[in-house]
CHARMM-style PDB file with segment names, atoms N, HN, CA, C and O in Angstrom:
ATOM      1  N   MET     1       4.665  -9.294  14.383  1.00  0.00      PROA
ATOM      2  CA  MET     1       4.241  -9.416  13.094  1.00  0.00      PROA
ATOM      3  C   MET     1       2.772  -9.760  12.968  1.00  0.00      PROA
ATOM      4  O   MET     1       2.137 -10.412  13.797  1.00  0.00      PROA
ATOM      5  N   LYS     2       2.301  -9.249  11.836  1.00  0.00      PROA
ATOM      6  HN  LYS     2       2.818  -8.720  11.163  1.00  0.00      PROA
ATOM      7  CA  LYS     2       1.057  -9.329  11.519  1.00  0.00      PROA
ATOM      8  C   LYS     2       0.472 -10.258  10.565  1.00  0.00      PROA
ATOM      9  O   LYS     2       0.901 -10.213   9.412  1.00  0.00      PROA
ATOM     10  N   VAL     3      -0.572 -11.214  10.904  1.00  0.00      PROA
ATOM     11  HN  VAL     3      -0.920 -11.251  11.841  1.00  0.00      PROA
ATOM     12  CA  VAL     3      -0.688 -12.040  10.035  1.00  0.00      PROA
ATOM     13  C   VAL     3      -1.545 -12.015   8.589  1.00  0.00      PROA
ATOM     14  O   VAL     3      -2.621 -11.441   8.757  1.00  0.00      PROA
ATOM     15  N   VAL     4      -1.406 -12.352   7.610  1.00  0.00      PROA
ATOM     16  HN  VAL     4      -0.533 -12.819   7.473  1.00  0.00      PROA
ATOM     17  CA  VAL     4      -1.992 -12.133   6.205  1.00  0.00      PROA
ATOM     18  C   VAL     4      -2.474 -13.184   5.913  1.00  0.00      PROA
ATOM     19  O   VAL     4      -1.591 -14.007   5.667  1.00  0.00      PROA
ATOM     20  N   PRO     5      -3.868 -13.729   5.778  1.00  0.00      PROA
ATOM     21  CA  PRO     5      -4.260 -14.891   5.345  1.00  0.00      PROA
ATOM     22  C   PRO     5      -4.517 -14.925   3.880  1.00  0.00      PROA
ATOM     23  O   PRO     5      -4.908 -13.964   3.217  1.00  0.00      PROA
ATOM     24  N   ASN     6      -4.216 -16.320   3.363  1.00  0.00      PROA
ATOM     25  HN  ASN     6      -3.898 -17.101   3.901  1.00  0.00      PROA
ATOM     26  CA  ASN     6      -4.075 -16.629   1.837  1.00  0.00      PROA
ATOM     27  C   ASN     6      -3.438 -15.592   1.092  1.00  0.00      PROA
ATOM     28  O   ASN     6      -4.109 -15.076   0.199  1.00  0.00      PROA
ATOM     29  N   PHE     7      -2.354 -15.213   1.270  1.00  0.00      PROA
ATOM     30  HN  PHE     7      -1.809 -15.633   1.996  1.00  0.00      PROA
ATOM     31  CA  PHE     7      -1.395 -14.597   0.433  1.00  0.00      PROA
ATOM     32  C   PHE     7       0.009 -15.306   0.300  1.00  0.00      PROA
ATOM     33  O   PHE     7       0.630 -15.729   1.274  1.00  0.00      PROA
ATOM     34  N   GLN     8       0.419 -15.386  -0.926  1.00  0.00      PROA
ATOM     35  HN  GLN     8      -0.086 -15.042  -1.718  1.00  0.00      PROA
ATOM     36  CA  GLN     8       1.227 -16.267  -1.523  1.00  0.00      PROA
ATOM     37  C   GLN     8       2.179 -15.104  -2.426  1.00  0.00      PROA
ATOM     38  O   GLN     8       1.729 -14.055  -2.886  1.00  0.00      PROA
ATOM     39  N   VAL     9       3.507 -15.555  -2.535  1.00  0.00      PROA
ATOM     40  HN  VAL     9       3.872 -16.407  -2.161  1.00  0.00      PROA
ATOM     41  CA  VAL     9       4.661 -14.915  -3.196  1.00  0.00      PROA
ATOM     42  C   VAL     9       5.211 -15.788  -4.306  1.00  0.00      PROA
ATOM     43  O   VAL     9       5.347 -16.988  -4.069  1.00  0.00      PROA
ATOM     44  N   LEU    10       5.482 -15.392  -5.281  1.00  0.00      PROA
ATOM     45  HN  LEU    10       5.372 -14.417  -5.474  1.00  0.00      PROA
ATOM     46  CA  LEU    10       6.245 -16.116  -6.767  1.00  0.00      PROA
ATOM     47  C   LEU    10       7.665 -15.986  -6.094  1.00  0.00      PROA
ATOM     48  O   LEU    10       8.089 -14.921  -5.646  1.00  0.00      PROA
ATOM     49  N   ILE    11       8.338 -17.144  -6.070  1.00  0.00      PROA
ATOM     50  HN  ILE    11       7.993 -18.009  -6.434  1.00  0.00      PROA
ATOM     51  CA  ILE    11       9.926 -16.914  -5.944  1.00  0.00      PROA
ATOM     52  C   ILE    11      10.572 -17.484  -7.254  1.00  0.00      PROA
ATOM     53  O   ILE    11       9.870 -18.086  -8.067  1.00  0.00      PROA
ATOM     54  N   THR    12      11.945 -17.285  -7.458  1.00  0.00      PROA
ATOM     55  HN  THR    12      12.515 -16.796  -6.798  1.00  0.00      PROA
ATOM     56  CA  THR    12      12.536 -17.353  -8.818  1.00  0.00      PROA
ATOM     57  C   THR    12      12.308 -18.383  -9.493  1.00  0.00      PROA
ATOM     58  O   THR    12      12.551 -18.192 -10.685  1.00  0.00      PROA
ATOM     59  N   ASP    13      11.780 -19.867  -9.150  1.00  0.00      PROA
ATOM     60  HN  ASP    13      11.583 -20.022  -8.182  1.00  0.00      PROA
ATOM     61  CA  ASP    13      11.401 -20.668 -10.015  1.00  0.00      PROA
ATOM     62  C   ASP    13      10.013 -20.732 -10.154  1.00  0.00      PROA
ATOM     63  O   ASP    13       9.473 -21.790 -10.479  1.00  0.00      PROA
ATOM     64  N   ALA    14       9.362 -19.681  -9.936  1.00  0.00      PROA
ATOM     65  HN  ALA    14       9.800 -18.822  -9.673  1.00  0.00      PROA
ATOM     66  CA  ALA    14       7.817 -19.457 -10.340  1.00  0.00      PROA
ATOM     67  C   ALA    14       6.802 -20.323  -9.389  1.00  0.00      PROA
ATOM     68  O   ALA    14       5.574 -20.366  -9.461  1.00  0.00      PROA
ATOM     69  N   ARG    15       7.717 -21.034  -8.433  1.00  0.00      PROA
ATOM     70  HN  ARG    15       8.715 -20.998  -8.375  1.00  0.00      PROA
ATOM     71  CA  ARG    15       6.661 -21.647  -7.184  1.00  0.00      PROA
ATOM     72  C   ARG    15       6.332 -20.919  -6.316  1.00  0.00      PROA
ATOM     73  O   ARG    15       7.169 -20.350  -5.615  1.00  0.00      PROA
ATOM     74  N   PRO    16       4.700 -20.730  -6.118  1.00  0.00      PROA
ATOM     75  CA  PRO    16       4.177 -20.312  -5.330  1.00  0.00      PROA
ATOM     76  C   PRO    16       4.202 -20.520  -3.591  1.00  0.00      PROA
ATOM     77  O   PRO    16       3.654 -21.485  -3.058  1.00  0.00      PROA
ATOM     78  N   MET    17       4.893 -19.507  -2.861  1.00  0.00      PROA
ATOM     79  HN  MET    17       5.338 -18.723  -3.294  1.00  0.00      PROA
ATOM     80  CA  MET    17       4.877 -20.086  -1.268  1.00  0.00      PROA
ATOM     81  C   MET    17       4.095 -19.063  -0.645  1.00  0.00      PROA
ATOM     82  O   MET    17       3.918 -17.934  -1.102  1.00  0.00      PROA
ATOM     83  N   LYS    18       3.609 -19.552   0.492  1.00  0.00      PROA
ATOM     84  HN  LYS    18       3.753 -20.470   0.863  1.00  0.00      PROA
ATOM     85  CA  LYS    18       2.710 -19.308   1.131  1.00  0.00      PROA
ATOM     86  C   LYS    18       3.262 -17.777   2.475  1.00  0.00      PROA
ATOM     87  O   LYS    18       4.227 -17.869   3.233  1.00  0.00      PROA
ATOM     88  N   CYS    19       2.605 -16.927   2.410  1.00  0.00      PROA
ATOM     89  HN  CYS    19       1.820 -16.853   1.794  1.00  0.00      PROA
ATOM     90  CA  CYS    19       3.449 -15.753   3.456  1.00  0.00      PROA
ATOM     91  C   CYS    19       2.759 -15.994   4.494  1.00  0.00      PROA
ATOM     92  O   CYS    19       1.538 -16.125   4.404  1.00  0.00      PROA
ATOM     93  N   GLU    20       3.516 -16.114   5.859  1.00  0.00      PROA
ATOM     94  HN  GLU    20       4.508 -16.007   5.932  1.00  0.00      PROA
ATOM     95  CA  GLU    20       3.155 -16.074   7.110  1.00  0.00      PROA
ATOM     96  C   GLU    20       2.323 -15.127   7.759  1.00  0.00      PROA
ATOM     97  O   GLU    20       1.333 -15.276   8.477  1.00  0.00      PROA
ATOM     98  N   GLY    21       3.117 -13.812   7.236  1.00  0.00      PROA
ATOM     99  HN  GLY    21       3.920 -13.691   6.653  1.00  0.00      PROA
ATOM    100  CA  GLY    21       2.643 -12.341   7.762  1.00  0.00      PROA
ATOM    101  C   GLY    21       3.414 -11.418   7.342  1.00  0.00      PROA
ATOM    102  O   GLY    21       4.151 -11.671   6.389  1.00  0.00      PROA
ATOM    103  N   TYR    22       3.428 -10.341   7.849  1.00  0.00      PROA
ATOM    104  HN  TYR    22       2.829 -10.136   8.623  1.00  0.00      PROA
ATOM    105  CA  TYR    22       4.356  -9.393   7.588  1.00  0.00      PROA
ATOM    106  C   TYR    22       4.578  -8.300   8.755  1.00  0.00      PROA
ATOM    107  O   TYR    22       3.966  -8.301   9.823  1.00  0.00      PROA
ATOM    108  N   CYS    23       5.558  -7.369   8.364  1.00  0.00      PROA
ATOM    109  HN  CYS    23       6.056  -7.369   7.496  1.00  0.00      PROA
ATOM    110  CA  CYS    23       6.419  -6.777   9.754  1.00  0.00      PROA
ATOM    111  C   CYS    23       6.339  -5.437   9.095  1.00  0.00      PROA
ATOM    112  O   CYS    23       6.691  -5.319   7.922  1.00  0.00      PROA
ATOM    113  N   GLU    24       5.864  -4.350   9.834  1.00  0.00      PROA
ATOM    114  HN  GLU    24       5.578  -4.446  10.788  1.00  0.00      PROA
ATOM    115  CA  GLU    24       5.740  -3.052   9.520  1.00  0.00      PROA
ATOM    116  C   GLU    24       6.990  -2.360  10.047  1.00  0.00      PROA
ATOM    117  O   GLU    24       7.395  -2.657  11.171  1.00  0.00      PROA
ATOM    118  N   ASN    25       7.647  -1.428   9.283  1.00  0.00      PROA
ATOM    119  HN  ASN    25       7.318  -1.186   8.370  1.00  0.00      PROA
ATOM    120  CA  ASN    25       8.399  -0.377   9.375  1.00  0.00      PROA
ATOM    121  C   ASN    25       9.987  -1.114  10.129  1.00  0.00      PROA
ATOM    122  O   ASN    25      10.418  -0.781  11.233  1.00  0.00      PROA
ATOM    123  N   ILE    26      10.611  -2.103   9.245  1.00  0.00      PROA
ATOM    124  HN  ILE    26      10.260  -2.374   8.348  1.00  0.00      PROA
ATOM    125  CA  ILE    26      11.611  -2.657   9.539  1.00  0.00      PROA
ATOM    126  C   ILE    26      12.958  -2.156   9.018  1.00  0.00      PROA
ATOM    127  O   ILE    26      13.258  -2.357   7.841  1.00  0.00      PROA
ATOM    128  N   LYS    27      13.886  -1.429   9.956  1.00  0.00      PROA
ATOM    129  HN  LYS    27      13.642  -1.266  10.912  1.00  0.00      PROA
ATOM    130  CA  LYS    27      14.926  -0.832   9.696  1.00  0.00      PROA
ATOM    131  C   LYS    27      16.263  -1.755   9.322  1.00  0.00      PROA
ATOM    132  O   LYS    27      16.743  -2.658  10.007  1.00  0.00      PROA
ATOM    133  N   ILE    28      16.662  -1.324   8.197  1.00  0.00      PROA
ATOM    134  HN  ILE    28      16.272  -0.590   7.640  1.00  0.00      PROA
ATOM    135  CA  ILE    28      17.989  -1.875   7.843  1.00  0.00      PROA
ATOM    136  C   ILE    28      18.868  -1.126   7.419  1.00  0.00      PROA
ATOM    137  O   ILE    28      18.518  -0.024   6.997  1.00  0.00      PROA
ATOM    138  N   GLN    29      20.105  -1.452   7.405  1.00  0.00      PROA
ATOM    139  HN  GLN    29      20.390  -2.347   7.748  1.00  0.00      PROA
ATOM    140  CA  GLN    29      21.303  -0.621   7.423  1.00  0.00      PROA
ATOM    141  C   GLN    29      22.314  -1.345   6.462  1.00  0.00      PROA
ATOM    142  O   GLN    29      22.706  -2.426   6.900  1.00  0.00      PROA
ATOM    143  N   MET    30      22.798  -0.980   5.283  1.00  0.00      PROA
ATOM    144  HN  MET    30      22.480  -0.101   4.927  1.00  0.00      PROA
ATOM    145  CA  MET    30      24.071  -1.508   4.441  1.00  0.00      PROA
ATOM    146  C   MET    30      24.958  -0.418   4.388  1.00  0.00      PROA
ATOM    147  O   MET    30      24.660   0.537   3.670  1.00  0.00      PROA
ATOM    148  N   CYS    31      25.848  -0.412   4.942  1.00  0.00      PROA
ATOM    149  HN  CYS    31      26.090  -1.188   5.525  1.00  0.00      PROA
ATOM    150  CA  CYS    31      27.097   0.720   4.750  1.00  0.00      PROA
ATOM    151  C   CYS    31      26.523   2.047   5.167  1.00  0.00      PROA
ATOM    152  O   CYS    31      26.159   2.307   6.314  1.00  0.00      PROA
ATOM    153  N   ASN    32      26.476   2.818   4.197  1.00  0.00      PROA
ATOM    154  HN  ASN    32      26.771   2.608   3.265  1.00  0.00      PROA
ATOM    155  CA  ASN    32      25.659   4.096   4.305  1.00  0.00      PROA
ATOM    156  C   ASN    32      24.214   4.190   4.208  1.00  0.00      PROA
ATOM    157  O   ASN    32      23.538   5.170   4.522  1.00  0.00      PROA
ATOM    158  N   TYR    33      23.765   2.983   3.703  1.00  0.00      PROA
ATOM    159  HN  TYR    33      24.315   2.188   3.448  1.00  0.00      PROA
ATOM    160  CA  TYR    33      22.702   3.290   2.855  1.00  0.00      PROA
ATOM    161  C   TYR    33      21.425   2.766   3.958  1.00  0.00      PROA
ATOM    162  O   TYR    33      21.461   1.571   4.252  1.00  0.00      PROA
ATOM    163  N   HSD    34      20.496   3.470   4.468  1.00  0.00      PROA
ATOM    164  HN  HSD    34      20.467   4.441   4.229  1.00  0.00      PROA
ATOM    165  CA  HSD    34      19.270   3.213   5.547  1.00  0.00      PROA
ATOM    166  C   HSD    34      18.121   2.881   4.592  1.00  0.00      PROA
ATOM    167  O   HSD    34      17.996   3.342   3.458  1.00  0.00      PROA
ATOM    168  N   LEU    35      17.390   2.114   5.133  1.00  0.00      PROA
ATOM    169  HN  LEU    35      17.492   1.739   6.055  1.00  0.00      PROA
ATOM    170  CA  LEU    35      15.815   1.787   4.654  1.00  0.00      PROA
ATOM    171  C   LEU    35      14.880   1.494   5.788  1.00  0.00      PROA
ATOM    172  O   LEU    35      15.283   0.753   6.685  1.00  0.00      PROA
ATOM    173  N   LYS    36      13.895   1.906   5.831  1.00  0.00      PROA
ATOM    174  HN  LYS    36      13.567   2.508   5.102  1.00  0.00      PROA
ATOM    175  CA  LYS    36      12.775   1.619   6.418  1.00  0.00      PROA
ATOM    176  C   LYS    36      11.389   1.201   5.886  1.00  0.00      PROA
ATOM    177  O   LYS    36      10.465   1.993   5.702  1.00  0.00      PROA
ATOM    178  N   THR    37      11.352   0.118   5.701  1.00  0.00      PROA
ATOM    179  HN  THR    37      12.103  -0.525   5.851  1.00  0.00      PROA
ATOM    180  CA  THR    37      10.421  -0.792   4.805  1.00  0.00      PROA
ATOM    181  C   THR    37       9.330  -1.887   5.767  1.00  0.00      PROA
ATOM    182  O   THR    37       9.425  -2.117   6.972  1.00  0.00      PROA
ATOM    183  N   HSD    38       8.418  -2.382   4.902  1.00  0.00      PROA
ATOM    184  HN  HSD    38       8.341  -2.195   3.923  1.00  0.00      PROA
ATOM    185  CA  HSD    38       7.702  -3.410   5.340  1.00  0.00      PROA
ATOM    186  C   HSD    38       8.346  -4.793   4.826  1.00  0.00      PROA
ATOM    187  O   HSD    38       9.265  -4.754   4.008  1.00  0.00      PROA
ATOM    188  N   MET    39       7.896  -5.909   5.274  1.00  0.00      PROA
ATOM    189  HN  MET    39       7.149  -5.941   5.938  1.00  0.00      PROA
ATOM    190  CA  MET    39       8.810  -6.767   5.189  1.00  0.00      PROA
ATOM    191  C   MET    39       7.659  -7.909   5.206  1.00  0.00      PROA
ATOM    192  O   MET    39       6.824  -7.890   6.111  1.00  0.00      PROA
ATOM    193  N   PHE    40       7.622  -8.908   4.194  1.00  0.00      PROA
ATOM    194  HN  PHE    40       8.299  -8.923   3.459  1.00  0.00      PROA
ATOM    195  CA  PHE    40       6.548 -10.423   4.211  1.00  0.00      PROA
ATOM    196  C   PHE    40       7.728 -11.431   4.686  1.00  0.00      PROA
ATOM    197  O   PHE    40       8.913 -11.406   4.354  1.00  0.00      PROA
ATOM    198  N   SER    41       7.012 -12.391   5.623  1.00  0.00      PROA
ATOM    199  HN  SER    41       6.049 -12.412   5.893  1.00  0.00      PROA
ATOM    200  CA  SER    41       7.390 -13.355   6.216  1.00  0.00      PROA
ATOM    201  C   SER    41       7.204 -14.486   5.614  1.00  0.00      PROA
ATOM    202  O   SER    41       6.023 -14.829   5.555  1.00  0.00      PROA
ATOM    203  N   ILE    42       8.028 -15.244   5.106  1.00  0.00      PROA
ATOM    204  HN  ILE    42       8.988 -14.966   5.153  1.00  0.00      PROA
ATOM    205  CA  ILE    42       7.874 -16.674   4.254  1.00  0.00      PROA
ATOM    206  C   ILE    42       9.146 -17.561   4.707  1.00  0.00      PROA
ATOM    207  O   ILE    42      10.319 -17.192   4.756  1.00  0.00      PROA
ATOM    208  N   GLU    43       8.690 -18.632   4.978  1.00  0.00      PROA
ATOM    209  HN  GLU    43       7.737 -18.932   4.938  1.00  0.00      PROA
ATOM    210  CA  GLU    43       9.868 -19.864   5.043  1.00  0.00      PROA
ATOM    211  C   GLU    43      10.607 -20.333   4.081  1.00  0.00      PROA
ATOM    212  O   GLU    43      10.268 -21.220   3.298  1.00  0.00      PROA
ATOM    213  N   MET    44      11.891 -19.618   4.108  1.00  0.00      PROA
ATOM    214  HN  MET    44      12.166 -18.897   4.745  1.00  0.00      PROA
ATOM    215  CA  MET    44      13.038 -19.971   3.028  1.00  0.00      PROA
ATOM    216  C   MET    44      14.067 -20.702   3.552  1.00  0.00      PROA
ATOM    217  O   MET    44      15.027 -20.864   2.798  1.00  0.00      PROA
ATOM    218  N   GLY    45      14.134 -21.262   4.810  1.00  0.00      PROA
ATOM    219  HN  GLY    45      13.355 -21.131   5.422  1.00  0.00      PROA
ATOM    220  CA  GLY    45      15.247 -22.471   4.952  1.00  0.00      PROA
ATOM    221  C   GLY    45      16.552 -22.151   4.913  1.00  0.00      PROA
ATOM    222  O   GLY    45      17.277 -22.434   3.959  1.00  0.00      PROA
ATOM    223  N   GLY    46      16.996 -21.438   6.125  1.00  0.00      PROA
ATOM    224  HN  GLY    46      16.407 -21.208   6.900  1.00  0.00      PROA
ATOM    225  CA  GLY    46      18.358 -20.955   6.172  1.00  0.00      PROA
ATOM    226  C   GLY    46      18.677 -19.668   5.594  1.00  0.00      PROA
ATOM    227  O   GLY    46      19.845 -19.284   5.664  1.00  0.00      PROA
ATOM    228  N   CYS    47      17.642 -18.818   4.928  1.00  0.00      PROA
ATOM    229  HN  CYS    47      16.693 -19.130   4.871  1.00  0.00      PROA
ATOM    230  CA  CYS    47      17.978 -17.308   4.742  1.00  0.00      PROA
ATOM    231  C   CYS    47      17.273 -16.600   5.861  1.00  0.00      PROA
ATOM    232  O   CYS    47      16.247 -16.922   6.459  1.00  0.00      PROA
ATOM    233  N   ASN    48      18.221 -15.346   6.037  1.00  0.00      PROA
ATOM    234  HN  ASN    48      19.055 -15.084   5.551  1.00  0.00      PROA
ATOM    235  CA  ASN    48      17.607 -14.342   7.024  1.00  0.00      PROA
ATOM    236  C   ASN    48      16.782 -13.403   6.341  1.00  0.00      PROA
ATOM    237  O   ASN    48      15.686 -13.112   6.821  1.00  0.00      PROA
ATOM    238  N   ILE    49      17.258 -12.797   5.069  1.00  0.00      PROA
ATOM    239  HN  ILE    49      18.148 -13.033   4.679  1.00  0.00      PROA
ATOM    240  CA  ILE    49      16.383 -11.754   4.340  1.00  0.00      PROA
ATOM    241  C   ILE    49      16.663 -12.271   3.110  1.00  0.00      PROA
ATOM    242  O   ILE    49      17.561 -13.111   3.044  1.00  0.00      PROA
ATOM    243  N   VAL    50      16.082 -11.944   2.123  1.00  0.00      PROA
ATOM    244  HN  VAL    50      15.354 -11.262   2.177  1.00  0.00      PROA
ATOM    245  CA  VAL    50      16.233 -11.928   0.575  1.00  0.00      PROA
ATOM    246  C   VAL    50      15.755 -10.787  -0.048  1.00  0.00      PROA
ATOM    247  O   VAL    50      14.536 -10.638   0.041  1.00  0.00      PROA
ATOM    248  N   LEU    51      16.467  -9.810  -0.748  1.00  0.00      PROA
ATOM    249  HN  LEU    51      17.457  -9.931  -0.820  1.00  0.00      PROA
ATOM    250  CA  LEU    51      16.177  -8.722  -1.200  1.00  0.00      PROA
ATOM    251  C   LEU    51      16.049  -8.800  -3.042  1.00  0.00      PROA
ATOM    252  O   LEU    51      16.855  -9.468  -3.690  1.00  0.00      PROA
ATOM    253  N   SER    52      15.096  -8.135  -3.596  1.00  0.00      PROA
ATOM    254  HN  SER    52      14.442  -7.593  -3.070  1.00  0.00      PROA
ATOM    255  CA  SER    52      14.517  -8.165  -4.713  1.00  0.00      PROA
ATOM    256  C   SER    52      15.657  -7.370  -5.453  1.00  0.00      PROA
ATOM    257  O   SER    52      16.270  -6.510  -4.820  1.00  0.00      PROA
ATOM    258  N   ALA    53      15.975  -7.633  -6.813  1.00  0.00      PROA
ATOM    259  HN  ALA    53      15.477  -8.331  -7.327  1.00  0.00      PROA
ATOM    260  CA  ALA    53      16.642  -7.133  -7.675  1.00  0.00      PROA
ATOM    261  C   ALA    53      15.842  -5.360  -7.910  1.00  0.00      PROA
ATOM    262  O   ALA    53      16.390  -4.396  -8.445  1.00  0.00      PROA
ATOM    263  N   LYS    54      15.002  -5.391  -7.551  1.00  0.00      PROA
ATOM    264  HN  LYS    54      14.557  -6.174  -7.117  1.00  0.00      PROA
ATOM    265  CA  LYS    54      14.410  -3.848  -7.839  1.00  0.00      PROA
ATOM    266  C   LYS    54      14.696  -3.000  -6.474  1.00  0.00      PROA
ATOM    267  O   LYS    54      14.898  -1.786  -6.444  1.00  0.00      PROA
ATOM    268  N   TRP    55      14.676  -3.734  -5.538  1.00  0.00      PROA
ATOM    269  HN  TRP    55      14.512  -4.720  -5.563  1.00  0.00      PROA
ATOM    270  CA  TRP    55      15.168  -2.940  -3.994  1.00  0.00      PROA
ATOM    271  C   TRP    55      16.844  -2.771  -4.354  1.00  0.00      PROA
ATOM    272  O   TRP    55      17.391  -1.775  -3.882  1.00  0.00      PROA
ATOM    273  N   TRP    56      17.561  -3.592  -5.069  1.00  0.00      PROA
ATOM    274  HN  TRP    56      17.116  -4.401  -5.453  1.00  0.00      PROA
ATOM    275  CA  TRP    56      19.080  -3.436  -4.938  1.00  0.00      PROA
ATOM    276  C   TRP    56      19.361  -2.237  -5.960  1.00  0.00      PROA
ATOM    277  O   TRP    56      20.284  -1.439  -5.799  1.00  0.00      PROA
ATOM    278  N   HSD    57      18.481  -2.201  -7.006  1.00  0.00      PROA
ATOM    279  HN  HSD    57      17.731  -2.849  -7.137  1.00  0.00      PROA
ATOM    280  CA  HSD    57      18.862  -1.116  -7.892  1.00  0.00      PROA
ATOM    281  C   HSD    57      18.571   0.004  -7.292  1.00  0.00      PROA
ATOM    282  O   HSD    57      18.946   1.000  -7.911  1.00  0.00      PROA
ATOM    283  N   LYS    58      17.984   0.211  -6.208  1.00  0.00      PROA
ATOM    284  HN  LYS    58      17.679  -0.598  -5.706  1.00  0.00      PROA
ATOM    285  CA  LYS    58      17.702   1.499  -5.625  1.00  0.00      PROA
ATOM    286  C   LYS    58      19.377   1.762  -4.712  1.00  0.00      PROA
ATOM    287  O   LYS    58      19.545   2.835  -4.132  1.00  0.00      PROA
ATOM    288  N   CYS    59      20.192   0.974  -4.695  1.00  0.00      PROA
ATOM    289  HN  CYS    59      20.056   0.102  -5.166  1.00  0.00      PROA
ATOM    290  CA  CYS    59      21.311   1.299  -4.120  1.00  0.00      PROA
ATOM    291  C   CYS    59      22.486   1.116  -5.032  1.00  0.00      PROA
ATOM    292  O   CYS    59      23.450   1.852  -4.820  1.00  0.00      PROA
ATOM    293  N   PHE    60      22.564   0.209  -6.064  1.00  0.00      PROA
ATOM    294  HN  PHE    60      21.781  -0.388  -6.237  1.00  0.00      PROA
ATOM    295  CA  PHE    60      23.691   0.087  -6.817  1.00  0.00      PROA
ATOM    296  C   PHE    60      23.069  -0.202  -8.157  1.00  0.00      PROA
ATOM    297  O   PHE    60      21.865  -0.451  -8.233  1.00  0.00      PROA
ATOM    298  N   PRO    61      23.971  -0.175  -9.383  1.00  0.00      PROA
ATOM    299  CA  PRO    61      23.671  -0.656 -10.595  1.00  0.00      PROA
ATOM    300  C   PRO    61      23.966  -2.099 -10.617  1.00  0.00      PROA
ATOM    301  O   PRO    61      24.895  -2.737 -10.121  1.00  0.00      PROA
ATOM    302  N   ILE    62      22.802  -2.506 -11.413  1.00  0.00      PROA
ATOM    303  HN  ILE    62      22.047  -1.989 -11.816  1.00  0.00      PROA
ATOM    304  CA  ILE    62      22.839  -4.040 -11.753  1.00  0.00      PROA
ATOM    305  C   ILE    62      22.923  -4.498 -12.935  1.00  0.00      PROA
ATOM    306  O   ILE    62      22.221  -3.974 -13.798  1.00  0.00      PROA
ATOM    307  N   ILE    63      23.775  -5.561 -13.271  1.00  0.00      PROA
ATOM    308  HN  ILE    63      24.346  -5.987 -12.569  1.00  0.00      PROA
ATOM    309  CA  ILE    63      24.144  -5.894 -14.381  1.00  0.00      PROA
ATOM    310  C   ILE    63      23.461  -7.578 -14.624  1.00  0.00      PROA
ATOM    311  O   ILE    63      23.756  -8.473 -13.832  1.00  0.00      PROA
ATOM    312  N   MET    64      22.740  -7.769 -15.553  1.00  0.00      PROA
ATOM    313  HN  MET    64      22.501  -7.042 -16.196  1.00  0.00      PROA
ATOM    314  CA  MET    64      22.429  -9.378 -15.338  1.00  0.00      PROA
ATOM    315  C   MET    64      22.729  -9.601 -16.602  1.00  0.00      PROA
ATOM    316  O   MET    64      22.553  -8.759 -17.483  1.00  0.00      PROA
ATOM    317  N   GLU    65      23.365 -11.137 -16.858  1.00  0.00      PROA
ATOM    318  HN  GLU    65      23.508 -11.821 -16.143  1.00  0.00      PROA
ATOM    319  CA  GLU    65      23.658 -11.530 -17.788  1.00  0.00      PROA
ATOM    320  C   GLU    65      22.785 -13.013 -17.992  1.00  0.00      PROA
ATOM    321  O   GLU    65      22.629 -13.655 -16.953  1.00  0.00      PROA
ATOM    322  N   LEU    66      22.282 -13.522 -19.099  1.00  0.00      PROA
ATOM    323  HN  LEU    66      22.409 -13.001 -19.942  1.00  0.00      PROA
ATOM    324  CA  LEU    66      21.703 -14.704 -19.358  1.00  0.00      PROA
ATOM    325  C   LEU    66      22.461 -15.683 -20.029  1.00  0.00      PROA
ATOM    326  OT1 LEU    66      21.964 -16.780 -20.285  1.00  0.00      PROA
TER     327      LEU     66
END
């Protein structure tokens, strides 16, 4: 993991969280879909990985209702 100083991300409730660093060329496989990407490390407590809606849209149609 590479350290990224003074970098934050906004989570769903618009609260900023400090990013500890990032890892390059992470390989992910879900069924027949393969992805190689960079990922940022944040302390989420209990989550192994969080994928954005933008990422999911590459694999599957997304329907969001309010």
